[in-house]
C-alpha positions as CSV (number, residue, x, y, z in Angstrom):
1,X,0.2,-6.3,38.3
2,X,-1.8,-3.1,37.8
3,X,0.5,-2.0,35.0
4,X,0.0,-5.3,33.3
5,X,-3.8,-4.9,33.5
6,X,-3.6,-1.4,32.1
7,X,-1.4,-2.5,29.3
8,X,-3.8,-5.4,28.4
9,X,-6.8,-3.0,28.4
10,X,-4.9,-0.5,26.2
11,X,-3.9,-3.2,23.7
12,X,-7.5,-4.6,23.5
13,X,-8.9,-1.2,22.8
14,X,-6.3,-0.5,20.2
15,X,-7.1,-3.7,18.4
16,X,-10.8,-2.9,18.0
17,X,-10.1,0.7,16.8
18,X,-7.7,-0.4,14.2
19,X,-10.0,-3.1,12.8
20,X,-12.7,-0.5,12.2
21,X,-10.5,1.6,9.9
22,X,-10.6,0.9,6.1
23,X,-9.3,2.8,3.1
24,X,-10.6,2.5,-0.4
25,X,-8.0,1.8,-3.1
26,X,-10.4,2.4,-6.0
27,X,-9.6,5.2,-8.4
28,X,-6.7,6.2,-10.7
29,X,-3.2,5.4,-9.7
30,X,0.1,6.4,-11.3
31,X,3.7,5.4,-10.8
32,X,6.5,8.0,-11.2
33,X,10.2,8.2,-10.7
34,X,12.1,10.3,-8.1
35,X,12.6,13.4,-10.3
36,X,9.1,13.3,-11.9
37,X,10.4,12.8,-15.5
38,X,8.5,9.6,-15.9
39,X,4.9,9.0,-15.0
40,X,2.9,5.8,-15.9
41,X,-0.6,4.6,-15.2
42,X,-0.6,2.0,-12.4
43,X,-3.0,-0.4,-10.8
44,X,-3.8,-1.7,-7.4
45,X,-3.1,-4.5,-6.9
46,X,0.0,-4.4,-9.1
47,X,3.6,-3.7,-9.2
48,X,6.1,-1.4,-10.9
49,X,7.4,-4.2,-13.1
50,X,3.9,-4.8,-14.5
51,X,3.4,-1.2,-15.2
52,X,6.7,-0.9,-17.0
53,X,6.1,-4.1,-19.0
54,X,2.6,-2.9,-20.1
55,X,4.1,0.4,-21.3
56,X,6.8,-1.5,-23.3
57,X,9.7,0.0,-21.3
58,X,11.0,-3.5,-20.1
59,X,10.8,-7.0,-21.6
60,X,10.1,-10.3,-20.0
61,X,13.2,-12.4,-19.2
62,X,13.6,-15.5,-21.4
């Protein structure tokens, strides 16, 4: 019973701490491949496919 109470208190405290954290995603983003030979501007929110399409490296499927 005591272990359950301690676990409950620990989880309640962890939830409030995690909710207070925030990270800004503003700024410049880039997308690069594994060996660094390709680097493109990226956006958040966004995806790799959007960045490749905007740079003319892939085409939309028909």
